[in-house]
BALOBA-1460 file (C-alpha; in Angstrom, 3 decimals):
// residues 383
<rec num="1" residu="x" x="-1.857" y="-32.710" z="-9.226"/>
<rec num="2" residu="x" x="0.478" y="-33.599" z="-6.326"/>
<rec num="3" residu="x" x="3.890" y="-31.833" z="-6.565"/>
<rec num="4" residu="x" x="6.410" y="-32.427" z="-4.073"/>
<rec num="5" residu="x" x="8.462" y="-29.142" z="-2.950"/>
<rec num="6" residu="x" x="12.056" y="-29.834" z="-1.896"/>
<rec num="7" residu="x" x="13.370" y="-27.981" z="0.947"/>
<rec num="8" residu="x" x="14.153" y="-24.465" z="0.150"/>
<rec num="9" residu="x" x="17.623" y="-23.084" z="0.033"/>
<rec num="10" residu="x" x="19.022" y="-20.886" z="2.975"/>
<rec num="11" residu="x" x="17.812" y="-17.866" z="1.498"/>
<rec num="12" residu="x" x="14.281" y="-19.230" z="0.840"/>
<rec num="13" residu="x" x="13.945" y="-20.215" z="4.392"/>
<rec num="14" residu="x" x="16.179" y="-17.507" z="6.451"/>
<rec num="15" residu="x" x="13.263" y="-17.091" z="9.007"/>
<rec num="16" residu="x" x="14.629" y="-16.935" z="12.532"/>
<rec num="17" residu="x" x="12.742" y="-17.534" z="15.753"/>
<rec num="18" residu="x" x="14.206" y="-14.337" z="17.169"/>
<rec num="19" residu="x" x="13.006" y="-12.356" z="14.185"/>
<rec num="20" residu="x" x="9.543" y="-13.638" z="14.351"/>
<rec num="21" residu="x" x="9.251" y="-12.872" z="18.016"/>
<rec num="22" residu="x" x="10.283" y="-9.302" z="17.553"/>
<rec num="23" residu="x" x="7.990" y="-8.870" z="14.485"/>
<rec num="24" residu="x" x="4.958" y="-10.681" z="15.664"/>
<rec num="25" residu="x" x="4.831" y="-9.630" z="19.368"/>
<rec num="26" residu="x" x="6.516" y="-6.325" z="19.358"/>
<rec num="27" residu="x" x="6.944" y="-4.918" z="15.879"/>
<rec num="28" residu="x" x="3.307" y="-5.531" z="14.992"/>
<rec num="29" residu="x" x="2.117" y="-3.106" z="17.716"/>
<rec num="30" residu="x" x="4.296" y="-0.429" z="16.175"/>
<rec num="31" residu="x" x="2.941" y="-1.161" z="12.833"/>
<rec num="32" residu="x" x="-0.527" y="-0.868" z="13.886"/>
<rec num="33" residu="x" x="-0.002" y="2.570" z="15.625"/>
<rec num="34" residu="x" x="0.820" y="3.871" z="12.278"/>
<rec num="35" residu="x" x="-2.415" y="2.964" z="10.784"/>
<rec num="36" residu="x" x="-0.787" y="0.537" z="8.462"/>
<rec num="37" residu="x" x="-2.859" y="-2.318" z="9.010"/>
<rec num="38" residu="x" x="-6.594" y="-2.415" z="7.932"/>
<rec num="39" residu="x" x="-7.406" y="-4.514" z="11.111"/>
<rec num="40" residu="x" x="-6.853" y="-7.493" z="13.070"/>
<rec num="41" residu="x" x="-8.823" y="-9.624" z="15.545"/>
<rec num="42" residu="x" x="-8.387" y="-11.631" z="18.673"/>
<rec num="43" residu="x" x="-9.185" y="-15.402" z="18.379"/>
<rec num="44" residu="x" x="-12.818" y="-16.424" z="18.318"/>
<rec num="45" residu="x" x="-14.712" y="-17.041" z="21.757"/>
<rec num="46" residu="x" x="-15.319" y="-20.538" z="23.048"/>
<rec num="47" residu="x" x="-18.573" y="-20.983" z="21.467"/>
<rec num="48" residu="x" x="-17.049" y="-21.036" z="18.078"/>
<rec num="49" residu="x" x="-18.720" y="-17.529" z="17.083"/>
<rec num="50" residu="x" x="-16.610" y="-15.461" z="14.831"/>
<rec num="51" residu="x" x="-14.704" y="-12.781" z="16.766"/>
<rec num="52" residu="x" x="-15.401" y="-9.253" z="16.302"/>
<rec num="53" residu="x" x="-13.158" y="-7.330" z="13.808"/>
<rec num="54" residu="x" x="-11.480" y="-4.527" z="15.652"/>
<rec num="55" residu="x" x="-9.922" y="-1.318" z="13.922"/>
<rec num="56" residu="x" x="-6.202" y="-0.941" z="13.626"/>
<rec num="57" residu="x" x="-6.164" y="1.689" z="16.341"/>
<rec num="58" residu="x" x="-7.664" y="-0.484" z="18.929"/>
<rec num="59" residu="x" x="-5.426" y="-3.452" z="18.495"/>
<rec num="60" residu="x" x="-2.320" y="-4.303" z="20.527"/>
<rec num="61" residu="x" x="0.481" y="-6.774" z="19.825"/>
<rec num="62" residu="x" x="-1.378" y="-9.444" z="21.655"/>
<rec num="63" residu="x" x="-3.989" y="-9.638" z="18.807"/>
<rec num="64" residu="x" x="-1.165" y="-11.444" z="16.734"/>
<rec num="65" residu="x" x="-1.404" y="-15.440" z="17.038"/>
<rec num="66" residu="x" x="1.678" y="-16.153" z="19.344"/>
<rec num="67" residu="x" x="2.253" y="-19.348" z="21.190"/>
<rec num="68" residu="x" x="0.319" y="-22.639" z="20.820"/>
<rec num="69" residu="x" x="-1.855" y="-21.785" z="23.772"/>
<rec num="70" residu="x" x="-2.880" y="-18.435" z="22.283"/>
<rec num="71" residu="x" x="-3.140" y="-19.615" z="18.616"/>
<rec num="72" residu="x" x="-6.314" y="-21.877" z="18.802"/>
<rec num="73" residu="x" x="-9.162" y="-20.751" z="21.005"/>
<rec num="74" residu="x" x="-10.714" y="-23.295" z="23.655"/>
<rec num="75" residu="x" x="-13.773" y="-25.049" z="22.664"/>
<rec num="76" residu="x" x="-12.823" y="-24.561" z="18.948"/>
<rec num="77" residu="x" x="-12.522" y="-28.438" z="18.532"/>
<rec num="78" residu="x" x="-8.806" y="-28.099" z="17.620"/>
<rec num="79" residu="x" x="-6.059" y="-28.151" z="20.213"/>
<rec num="80" residu="x" x="-2.190" y="-27.805" z="20.146"/>
<rec num="81" residu="x" x="-0.368" y="-30.929" z="18.945"/>
<rec num="82" residu="x" x="0.859" y="-33.257" z="21.533"/>
<rec num="83" residu="x" x="3.533" y="-35.040" z="20.081"/>
<rec num="84" residu="x" x="5.117" y="-38.229" z="21.530"/>
<rec num="85" residu="x" x="8.007" y="-37.660" z="24.043"/>
<rec num="86" residu="x" x="10.441" y="-39.192" z="21.298"/>
<rec num="87" residu="x" x="9.088" y="-37.306" z="18.449"/>
<rec num="88" residu="x" x="10.090" y="-33.705" z="17.512"/>
<rec num="89" residu="x" x="7.236" y="-31.225" z="17.082"/>
<rec num="90" residu="x" x="6.018" y="-30.826" z="13.589"/>
<rec num="91" residu="x" x="7.780" y="-28.206" z="11.623"/>
<rec num="92" residu="x" x="5.409" y="-25.511" z="10.507"/>
<rec num="93" residu="x" x="4.889" y="-24.527" z="6.851"/>
<rec num="94" residu="x" x="5.670" y="-20.883" z="5.988"/>
<rec num="95" residu="x" x="2.939" y="-19.489" z="3.369"/>
<rec num="96" residu="x" x="2.967" y="-15.857" z="2.095"/>
<rec num="97" residu="x" x="0.071" y="-14.197" z="0.241"/>
<rec num="98" residu="x" x="-0.181" y="-11.107" z="-1.540"/>
<rec num="99" residu="x" x="-3.044" y="-9.302" z="-3.055"/>
<rec num="100" residu="x" x="-3.751" y="-8.084" z="-6.815"/>
<rec num="101" residu="x" x="-0.920" y="-8.329" z="-9.278"/>
<rec num="102" residu="x" x="-1.561" y="-6.363" z="-12.420"/>
<rec num="103" residu="x" x="1.375" y="-6.232" z="-14.939"/>
<rec num="104" residu="x" x="-0.556" y="-3.971" z="-17.249"/>
<rec num="105" residu="x" x="-0.226" y="-0.208" z="-18.322"/>
<rec num="106" residu="x" x="3.051" y="1.278" z="-17.770"/>
<rec num="107" residu="x" x="4.395" y="-1.671" z="-15.916"/>
<rec num="108" residu="x" x="3.812" y="-3.802" z="-19.056"/>
<rec num="109" residu="x" x="5.635" y="-1.167" z="-21.107"/>
<rec num="110" residu="x" x="8.682" y="-1.495" z="-18.656"/>
<rec num="111" residu="x" x="8.652" y="-5.169" z="-18.521"/>
<rec num="112" residu="x" x="8.773" y="-5.186" z="-22.511"/>
<rec num="113" residu="x" x="11.800" y="-3.013" z="-22.474"/>
<rec num="114" residu="x" x="13.601" y="-5.272" z="-19.901"/>
<rec num="115" residu="x" x="12.571" y="-8.282" z="-22.188"/>
<rec num="116" residu="x" x="13.950" y="-6.464" z="-25.232"/>
<rec num="117" residu="x" x="17.231" y="-5.277" z="-23.491"/>
<rec num="118" residu="x" x="16.239" y="-1.594" z="-23.981"/>
<rec num="119" residu="x" x="17.081" y="1.213" z="-21.744"/>
<rec num="120" residu="x" x="14.564" y="1.623" z="-18.775"/>
<rec num="121" residu="x" x="13.596" y="4.530" z="-16.616"/>
<rec num="122" residu="x" x="15.134" y="4.949" z="-13.182"/>
<rec num="123" residu="x" x="13.929" y="2.419" z="-10.652"/>
<rec num="124" residu="x" x="13.129" y="-0.250" z="-13.235"/>
<rec num="125" residu="x" x="15.685" y="-3.118" z="-13.156"/>
<rec num="126" residu="x" x="15.732" y="-6.854" z="-13.859"/>
<rec num="127" residu="x" x="13.833" y="-7.612" z="-10.818"/>
<rec num="128" residu="x" x="11.119" y="-5.170" z="-11.630"/>
<rec num="129" residu="x" x="8.286" y="-4.721" z="-10.263"/>
<rec num="130" residu="x" x="9.208" y="-7.303" z="-7.418"/>
<rec num="131" residu="x" x="12.936" y="-6.007" z="-6.668"/>
<rec num="132" residu="x" x="11.833" y="-4.521" z="-3.137"/>
<rec num="133" residu="x" x="9.864" y="-7.530" z="-1.990"/>
<rec num="134" residu="x" x="11.358" y="-10.692" z="-3.802"/>
<rec num="135" residu="x" x="13.766" y="-11.631" z="-0.806"/>
<rec num="136" residu="x" x="10.802" y="-11.664" z="1.608"/>
<rec num="137" residu="x" x="8.683" y="-13.729" z="-0.859"/>
<rec num="138" residu="x" x="11.383" y="-16.230" z="-1.287"/>
<rec num="139" residu="x" x="11.791" y="-16.852" z="2.263"/>
<rec num="140" residu="x" x="8.356" y="-18.715" z="2.346"/>
<rec num="141" residu="x" x="7.884" y="-22.232" z="1.460"/>
<rec num="142" residu="x" x="5.251" y="-21.213" z="-0.724"/>
<rec num="143" residu="x" x="3.935" y="-17.614" z="-2.105"/>
<rec num="144" residu="x" x="0.600" y="-17.064" z="-3.497"/>
<rec num="145" residu="x" x="-1.034" y="-13.958" z="-5.374"/>
<rec num="146" residu="x" x="-3.854" y="-12.945" z="-7.480"/>
<rec num="147" residu="x" x="-2.982" y="-12.497" z="-11.153"/>
<rec num="148" residu="x" x="-5.235" y="-9.608" z="-11.985"/>
<rec num="149" residu="x" x="-4.414" y="-9.498" z="-15.821"/>
<rec num="150" residu="x" x="-4.066" y="-11.505" z="-18.900"/>
<rec num="151" residu="x" x="-0.540" y="-12.383" z="-19.720"/>
<rec num="152" residu="x" x="-1.196" y="-13.339" z="-23.408"/>
<rec num="153" residu="x" x="-1.026" y="-11.830" z="-26.702"/>
<rec num="154" residu="x" x="-4.084" y="-13.510" z="-27.915"/>
<rec num="155" residu="x" x="-7.745" y="-12.579" z="-28.014"/>
<rec num="156" residu="x" x="-10.023" y="-9.488" z="-28.470"/>
<rec num="157" residu="x" x="-11.368" y="-7.266" z="-25.700"/>
<rec num="158" residu="x" x="-14.584" y="-8.941" z="-24.181"/>
<rec num="159" residu="x" x="-15.286" y="-6.872" z="-20.910"/>
<rec num="160" residu="x" x="-17.315" y="-3.710" z="-20.053"/>
<rec num="161" residu="x" x="-14.396" y="-2.510" z="-17.943"/>
<rec num="162" residu="x" x="-10.848" y="-1.431" z="-18.789"/>
<rec num="163" residu="x" x="-9.060" y="-4.560" z="-20.051"/>
<rec num="164" residu="x" x="-5.929" y="-5.405" z="-18.422"/>
<rec num="165" residu="x" x="-3.298" y="-7.341" z="-20.593"/>
<rec num="166" residu="x" x="0.192" y="-7.988" z="-19.579"/>
<rec num="167" residu="x" x="3.444" y="-9.392" z="-21.414"/>
<rec num="168" residu="x" x="4.172" y="-12.935" z="-21.625"/>
<rec num="169" residu="x" x="7.375" y="-12.194" z="-20.188"/>
<rec num="170" residu="x" x="5.711" y="-11.251" z="-16.827"/>
<rec num="171" residu="x" x="5.355" y="-15.062" z="-16.070"/>
<rec num="172" residu="x" x="9.067" y="-15.505" z="-15.733"/>
<rec num="173" residu="x" x="9.088" y="-12.171" z="-13.613"/>
<rec num="174" residu="x" x="6.611" y="-13.607" z="-11.306"/>
<rec num="175" residu="x" x="8.408" y="-17.089" z="-10.927"/>
<rec num="176" residu="x" x="11.815" y="-14.942" z="-10.307"/>
<rec num="177" residu="x" x="10.199" y="-12.926" z="-7.501"/>
<rec num="178" residu="x" x="9.517" y="-16.193" z="-5.683"/>
<rec num="179" residu="x" x="5.594" y="-16.578" z="-6.230"/>
<rec num="180" residu="x" x="4.923" y="-20.225" z="-6.579"/>
<rec num="181" residu="x" x="1.056" y="-20.247" z="-7.284"/>
<rec num="182" residu="x" x="-1.483" y="-17.648" z="-8.678"/>
<rec num="183" residu="x" x="-5.295" y="-17.528" z="-8.616"/>
<rec num="184" residu="x" x="-6.946" y="-16.375" z="-12.104"/>
<rec num="185" residu="x" x="-10.415" y="-16.655" z="-10.647"/>
<rec num="186" residu="x" x="-10.966" y="-13.006" z="-10.964"/>
<rec num="187" residu="x" x="-12.905" y="-10.358" z="-12.979"/>
<rec num="188" residu="x" x="-9.840" y="-9.430" z="-15.186"/>
<rec num="189" residu="x" x="-8.843" y="-13.104" z="-16.453"/>
<rec num="190" residu="x" x="-11.324" y="-13.208" z="-19.053"/>
<rec num="191" residu="x" x="-10.744" y="-9.649" z="-20.476"/>
<rec num="192" residu="x" x="-9.614" y="-10.892" z="-23.848"/>
<rec num="193" residu="x" x="-12.172" y="-13.785" z="-24.069"/>
<rec num="194" residu="x" x="-11.736" y="-17.424" z="-23.886"/>
<rec num="195" residu="x" x="-8.816" y="-17.298" z="-26.242"/>
<rec num="196" residu="x" x="-6.599" y="-15.016" z="-24.102"/>
<rec num="197" residu="x" x="-7.758" y="-16.911" z="-21.047"/>
<rec num="198" residu="x" x="-6.787" y="-20.456" z="-22.476"/>
<rec num="199" residu="x" x="-3.650" y="-19.023" z="-23.955"/>
<rec num="200" residu="x" x="-2.556" y="-17.882" z="-20.694"/>
<rec num="201" residu="x" x="-3.243" y="-20.995" z="-18.810"/>
<rec num="202" residu="x" x="-1.287" y="-22.941" z="-21.530"/>
<rec num="203" residu="x" x="1.625" y="-20.514" z="-20.980"/>
<rec num="204" residu="x" x="1.419" y="-20.670" z="-17.243"/>
<rec num="205" residu="x" x="1.408" y="-24.550" z="-17.307"/>
<rec num="206" residu="x" x="4.361" y="-24.482" z="-19.565"/>
<rec num="207" residu="x" x="6.289" y="-22.372" z="-17.233"/>
<rec num="208" residu="x" x="5.250" y="-24.571" z="-14.223"/>
<rec num="209" residu="x" x="3.707" y="-21.753" z="-12.366"/>
<rec num="210" residu="x" x="0.537" y="-23.266" z="-10.445"/>
<rec num="211" residu="x" x="-2.826" y="-22.025" z="-11.234"/>
<rec num="212" residu="x" x="-6.015" y="-21.582" z="-9.045"/>
<rec num="213" residu="x" x="-9.331" y="-21.003" z="-10.254"/>
<rec num="214" residu="x" x="-9.263" y="-22.700" z="-13.544"/>
<rec num="215" residu="x" x="-12.860" y="-23.435" z="-12.978"/>
<rec num="216" residu="x" x="-13.976" y="-19.930" z="-13.416"/>
<rec num="217" residu="x" x="-15.468" y="-19.435" z="-16.947"/>
<rec num="218" residu="x" x="-16.881" y="-15.825" z="-17.769"/>
<rec num="219" residu="x" x="-20.672" y="-16.127" z="-18.696"/>
<rec num="220" residu="x" x="-20.818" y="-19.823" z="-18.447"/>
<rec num="221" residu="x" x="-21.335" y="-22.264" z="-15.515"/>
<rec num="222" residu="x" x="-18.222" y="-22.653" z="-13.375"/>
<rec num="223" residu="x" x="-16.490" y="-26.177" z="-13.497"/>
<rec num="224" residu="x" x="-15.775" y="-27.993" z="-10.195"/>
<rec num="225" residu="x" x="-12.486" y="-26.638" z="-8.893"/>
<rec num="226" residu="x" x="-9.838" y="-29.387" z="-7.910"/>
<rec num="227" residu="x" x="-7.314" y="-28.205" z="-5.453"/>
<rec num="228" residu="x" x="-3.547" y="-27.775" z="-6.365"/>
<rec num="229" residu="x" x="-1.809" y="-29.650" z="-3.835"/>
<rec num="230" residu="x" x="1.841" y="-28.907" z="-3.054"/>
<rec num="231" residu="x" x="3.708" y="-31.179" z="-0.606"/>
<rec num="232" residu="x" x="6.249" y="-29.244" z="1.870"/>
<rec num="233" residu="x" x="8.332" y="-31.634" z="4.111"/>
<rec num="234" residu="x" x="5.780" y="-34.267" z="4.302"/>
<rec num="235" residu="x" x="2.802" y="-31.866" z="4.782"/>
<rec num="236" residu="x" x="0.296" y="-31.687" z="1.921"/>
<rec num="237" residu="x" x="-0.994" y="-28.223" z="1.243"/>
<rec num="238" residu="x" x="-4.292" y="-27.854" z="-1.068"/>
<rec num="239" residu="x" x="-5.127" y="-24.392" z="-2.555"/>
<rec num="240" residu="x" x="-8.552" y="-23.412" z="-4.076"/>
<rec num="241" residu="x" x="-9.463" y="-20.111" z="-5.824"/>
<rec num="242" residu="x" x="-12.911" y="-18.798" z="-6.223"/>
<rec num="243" residu="x" x="-14.713" y="-15.811" z="-7.788"/>
<rec num="244" residu="x" x="-18.463" y="-15.359" z="-8.095"/>
<rec num="245" residu="x" x="-19.210" y="-18.919" z="-6.735"/>
<rec num="246" residu="x" x="-22.102" y="-20.176" z="-5.141"/>
<rec num="247" residu="x" x="-21.833" y="-21.414" z="-1.551"/>
<rec num="248" residu="x" x="-22.833" y="-24.974" z="-2.151"/>
<rec num="249" residu="x" x="-19.997" y="-25.251" z="-4.889"/>
<rec num="250" residu="x" x="-17.576" y="-23.720" z="-2.429"/>
<rec num="251" residu="x" x="-18.451" y="-26.361" z="0.193"/>
<rec num="252" residu="x" x="-18.138" y="-29.099" z="-2.200"/>
<rec num="253" residu="x" x="-14.800" y="-28.116" z="-3.547"/>
<rec num="254" residu="x" x="-13.299" y="-27.550" z="-0.263"/>
<rec num="255" residu="x" x="-14.596" y="-30.872" z="1.287"/>
<rec num="256" residu="x" x="-12.883" y="-32.677" z="-1.786"/>
<rec num="257" residu="x" x="-9.864" y="-30.775" z="-1.010"/>
<rec num="258" residu="x" x="-9.903" y="-31.736" z="2.427"/>
<rec num="259" residu="x" x="-9.549" y="-35.484" z="1.505"/>
<rec num="260" residu="x" x="-6.464" y="-34.792" z="-0.579"/>
<rec num="261" residu="x" x="-4.495" y="-32.364" z="1.667"/>
<rec num="262" residu="x" x="-3.648" y="-31.994" z="5.274"/>
<rec num="263" residu="x" x="-4.056" y="-28.237" z="5.173"/>
<rec num="264" residu="x" x="-6.523" y="-26.378" z="2.831"/>
<rec num="265" residu="x" x="-5.999" y="-22.699" z="1.754"/>
<rec num="266" residu="x" x="-8.917" y="-20.806" z="-0.165"/>
<rec num="267" residu="x" x="-8.097" y="-17.531" z="-1.922"/>
<rec num="268" residu="x" x="-11.341" y="-15.569" z="-2.795"/>
<rec num="269" residu="x" x="-11.804" y="-12.674" z="-5.190"/>
<rec num="270" residu="x" x="-14.623" y="-11.018" z="-3.585"/>
<rec num="271" residu="x" x="-16.141" y="-8.000" z="-1.802"/>
<rec num="272" residu="x" x="-16.993" y="-4.376" z="-2.792"/>
<rec num="273" residu="x" x="-14.672" y="-2.409" z="-4.488"/>
<rec num="274" residu="x" x="-13.078" y="0.480" z="-2.335"/>
<rec num="275" residu="x" x="-14.868" y="-0.530" z="0.638"/>
<rec num="276" residu="x" x="-12.479" y="-1.298" z="3.674"/>
<rec num="277" residu="x" x="-14.932" y="-3.355" z="5.580"/>
<rec num="278" residu="x" x="-16.075" y="-6.981" z="4.738"/>
<rec num="279" residu="x" x="-19.431" y="-7.444" z="3.269"/>
<rec num="280" residu="x" x="-21.951" y="-9.866" z="4.764"/>
<rec num="281" residu="x" x="-21.378" y="-11.971" z="1.625"/>
<rec num="282" residu="x" x="-17.665" y="-12.360" z="2.321"/>
<rec num="283" residu="x" x="-18.159" y="-13.043" z="5.918"/>
<rec num="284" residu="x" x="-20.640" y="-15.787" z="5.123"/>
<rec num="285" residu="x" x="-18.467" y="-17.385" z="2.334"/>
<rec num="286" residu="x" x="-15.346" y="-17.571" z="4.597"/>
<rec num="287" residu="x" x="-17.347" y="-19.460" z="7.122"/>
<rec num="288" residu="x" x="-18.927" y="-21.762" z="4.378"/>
<rec num="289" residu="x" x="-15.199" y="-22.315" z="3.422"/>
<rec num="290" residu="x" x="-13.972" y="-23.069" z="7.141"/>
<rec num="291" residu="x" x="-16.958" y="-25.099" z="8.025"/>
<rec num="292" residu="x" x="-16.197" y="-27.291" z="4.928"/>
<rec num="293" residu="x" x="-12.618" y="-27.901" z="6.034"/>
<rec num="294" residu="x" x="-10.473" y="-24.840" z="5.129"/>
<rec num="295" residu="x" x="-7.524" y="-23.781" z="7.362"/>
<rec num="296" residu="x" x="-6.846" y="-20.338" z="5.939"/>
<rec num="297" residu="x" x="-9.148" y="-18.254" z="3.837"/>
<rec num="298" residu="x" x="-7.424" y="-15.108" z="2.179"/>
<rec num="299" residu="x" x="-9.027" y="-12.558" z="-0.138"/>
<rec num="300" residu="x" x="-8.360" y="-9.715" z="-2.788"/>
<rec num="301" residu="x" x="-10.221" y="-7.539" z="-5.213"/>
<rec num="302" residu="x" x="-11.450" y="-4.509" z="-3.277"/>
<rec num="303" residu="x" x="-8.010" y="-2.509" z="-3.899"/>
<rec num="304" residu="x" x="-7.931" y="-1.511" z="-0.179"/>
<rec num="305" residu="x" x="-6.917" y="-3.357" z="2.918"/>
<rec num="306" residu="x" x="-9.737" y="-5.226" z="4.784"/>
<rec num="307" residu="x" x="-9.705" y="-6.794" z="8.445"/>
<rec num="308" residu="x" x="-8.628" y="-10.031" z="9.623"/>
<rec num="309" residu="x" x="-10.397" y="-12.204" z="12.023"/>
<rec num="310" residu="x" x="-10.270" y="-15.614" z="13.797"/>
<rec num="311" residu="x" x="-13.382" y="-18.091" z="13.022"/>
<rec num="312" residu="x" x="-13.291" y="-21.427" z="14.911"/>
<rec num="313" residu="x" x="-9.578" y="-21.133" z="15.291"/>
<rec num="314" residu="x" x="-9.053" y="-20.435" z="11.365"/>
<rec num="315" residu="x" x="-7.611" y="-17.330" z="10.058"/>
<rec num="316" residu="x" x="-9.571" y="-15.093" z="7.473"/>
<rec num="317" residu="x" x="-7.843" y="-12.085" z="5.911"/>
<rec num="318" residu="x" x="-10.568" y="-10.488" z="4.013"/>
<rec num="319" residu="x" x="-8.381" y="-8.207" z="1.849"/>
<rec num="320" residu="x" x="-4.778" y="-7.565" z="1.306"/>
<rec num="321" residu="x" x="-5.180" y="-4.493" z="-1.094"/>
<rec num="322" residu="x" x="-3.155" y="-3.931" z="-4.184"/>
<rec num="323" residu="x" x="0.206" y="-5.491" z="-4.587"/>
<rec num="324" residu="x" x="1.663" y="-4.429" z="-8.127"/>
<rec num="325" residu="x" x="-0.792" y="-2.220" z="-9.547"/>
<rec num="326" residu="x" x="-1.002" y="1.066" z="-11.739"/>
<rec num="327" residu="x" x="-3.796" y="3.385" z="-12.418"/>
<rec num="328" residu="x" x="-4.948" y="3.814" z="-8.725"/>
<rec num="329" residu="x" x="-2.062" y="5.567" z="-7.304"/>
<rec num="330" residu="x" x="-4.028" y="8.983" z="-6.702"/>
<rec num="331" residu="x" x="-5.117" y="8.027" z="-3.180"/>
<rec num="332" residu="x" x="-2.984" y="6.811" z="-0.513"/>
<rec num="333" residu="x" x="-5.452" y="4.114" z="0.610"/>
<rec num="334" residu="x" x="-5.055" y="2.332" z="-3.032"/>
<rec num="335" residu="x" x="-1.297" y="2.150" z="-2.620"/>
<rec num="336" residu="x" x="-1.503" y="0.273" z="0.623"/>
<rec num="337" residu="x" x="-1.278" y="-3.377" z="0.785"/>
<rec num="338" residu="x" x="0.174" y="-6.295" z="2.862"/>
<rec num="339" residu="x" x="2.074" y="-9.419" z="2.616"/>
<rec num="340" residu="x" x="0.212" y="-12.075" z="4.843"/>
<rec num="341" residu="x" x="2.961" y="-14.455" z="6.292"/>
<rec num="342" residu="x" x="1.495" y="-17.579" z="8.084"/>
<rec num="343" residu="x" x="3.266" y="-20.272" z="10.033"/>
<rec num="344" residu="x" x="1.086" y="-23.164" z="10.399"/>
<rec num="345" residu="x" x="1.043" y="-26.944" z="11.016"/>
<rec num="346" residu="x" x="-1.484" y="-29.699" z="10.338"/>
<rec num="347" residu="x" x="-2.675" y="-29.179" z="13.854"/>
<rec num="348" residu="x" x="-2.725" y="-25.458" z="14.580"/>
<rec num="349" residu="x" x="-2.044" y="-21.987" z="13.434"/>
<rec num="350" residu="x" x="1.442" y="-21.131" z="14.914"/>
<rec num="351" residu="x" x="1.381" y="-17.429" z="14.103"/>
<rec num="352" residu="x" x="0.804" y="-14.804" z="11.432"/>
<rec num="353" residu="x" x="1.938" y="-11.440" z="10.301"/>
<rec num="354" residu="x" x="0.662" y="-8.542" z="8.131"/>
<rec num="355" residu="x" x="3.699" y="-6.906" z="6.509"/>
<rec num="356" residu="x" x="2.673" y="-3.577" z="5.264"/>
<rec num="357" residu="x" x="3.637" y="-2.592" z="1.448"/>
<rec num="358" residu="x" x="3.107" y="0.458" z="-0.455"/>
<rec num="359" residu="x" x="2.824" y="0.831" z="-4.223"/>
<rec num="360" residu="x" x="5.176" y="3.265" z="-5.661"/>
<rec num="361" residu="x" x="5.143" y="5.659" z="-8.398"/>
<rec num="362" residu="x" x="5.878" y="2.859" z="-11.160"/>
<rec num="363" residu="x" x="3.463" y="0.541" z="-9.594"/>
<rec num="364" residu="x" x="5.858" y="-1.658" z="-7.809"/>
<rec num="365" residu="x" x="5.552" y="-2.747" z="-4.130"/>
<rec num="366" residu="x" x="7.814" y="-1.831" z="-1.291"/>
<rec num="367" residu="x" x="7.888" y="-2.915" z="2.233"/>
<rec num="368" residu="x" x="7.047" y="-0.377" z="4.643"/>
<rec num="369" residu="x" x="8.620" y="0.849" z="7.867"/>
<rec num="370" residu="x" x="6.879" y="3.238" z="10.258"/>
<rec num="371" residu="x" x="9.231" y="6.144" z="9.301"/>
<rec num="372" residu="x" x="8.468" y="6.022" z="5.733"/>
<rec num="373" residu="x" x="6.003" y="8.184" z="3.636"/>
<rec num="374" residu="x" x="3.291" y="5.478" z="3.972"/>
<rec num="375" residu="x" x="1.068" y="7.422" z="5.968"/>
<rec num="376" residu="x" x="-1.197" y="10.163" z="4.512"/>
<rec num="377" residu="x" x="0.449" y="13.527" z="4.139"/>
<rec num="378" residu="x" x="-0.115" y="16.500" z="6.575"/>
<rec num="379" residu="x" x="-3.929" y="17.622" z="6.207"/>
<rec num="380" residu="x" x="-4.623" y="14.652" z="3.746"/>
<rec num="381" residu="x" x="-7.807" y="12.676" z="4.881"/>
<rec num="382" residu="x" x="-8.490" y="9.070" z="4.086"/>
<rec num="383" residu="x" x="-11.821" y="8.536" z="2.337"/>
């Protein structure tokens, strides 16, 4: 499953060191002061124990991972790379992660109109619903999100909750936005039974949109999950997706991925919906994954932002919130999300940034600046 990724175009890799310094070490404190981030944590202590998760109001810009000396805590067993004097330092891989992508309800209707060439409402254009974030996603070497719907015309409703179905044209829309991999290990991928799930996988494969979480099978034992491995400038990055998986299976699959890849990323669908703090199960499974060899752990599902923390020098982002979503726009907290941008080498985490996003009235994400209407209105309380 090894696929080589050729170097991106200048647009795809436009990141500049100066902008990273500004955003990671200066701008992050401004964003945190607005309450835009769910939480961030300092690196773990020398003992390797997990760092405490701090609320956004208590965090300063120093909480972001910066230079090599700060990126990896002492005693973690991992230190900065020491290249030979005649060898250049390794080039970091730039990864971007987003939360739940649900191309259903009115979003599906708008996408169908675009595909048919019909007139669309104001704010719906060819790049919908990713027009406000696509440039940012394309700047990454690889961008990953959770596909929270069934992109297929096949199958009958097979779920107790509201079924999420999106148009097949949504696959091209996702690819056009710069998203390279999607996880289907979630509670909506089987909304239309095995027929809808299998047909969606077939269509995703035909379009060469890589899929995590194939092993998840509703009401049936999970299959062992083999990592999707993508190569970026000589660094092999392995990706796994899990939902309702046993700890032993997570450890097994991560350990197997570690043998195939230089870096291992695990994307979980987990947690208690609408709860802003991570559950004990989330924390336990994050540690299981990292102890087995994962370098980055990311999650979605709860529809709100959750904290980040460091464990043994590895980054855990428990919940990235809604990214593309309709039907939960009544409360501001359900509109909030983030693009997690990570710079990482084989040896260490170089930096990370949580870029705040907000779902607009049509379900599309927009990059947030502190002066925007991202914060709750006057007199409005967050629950």
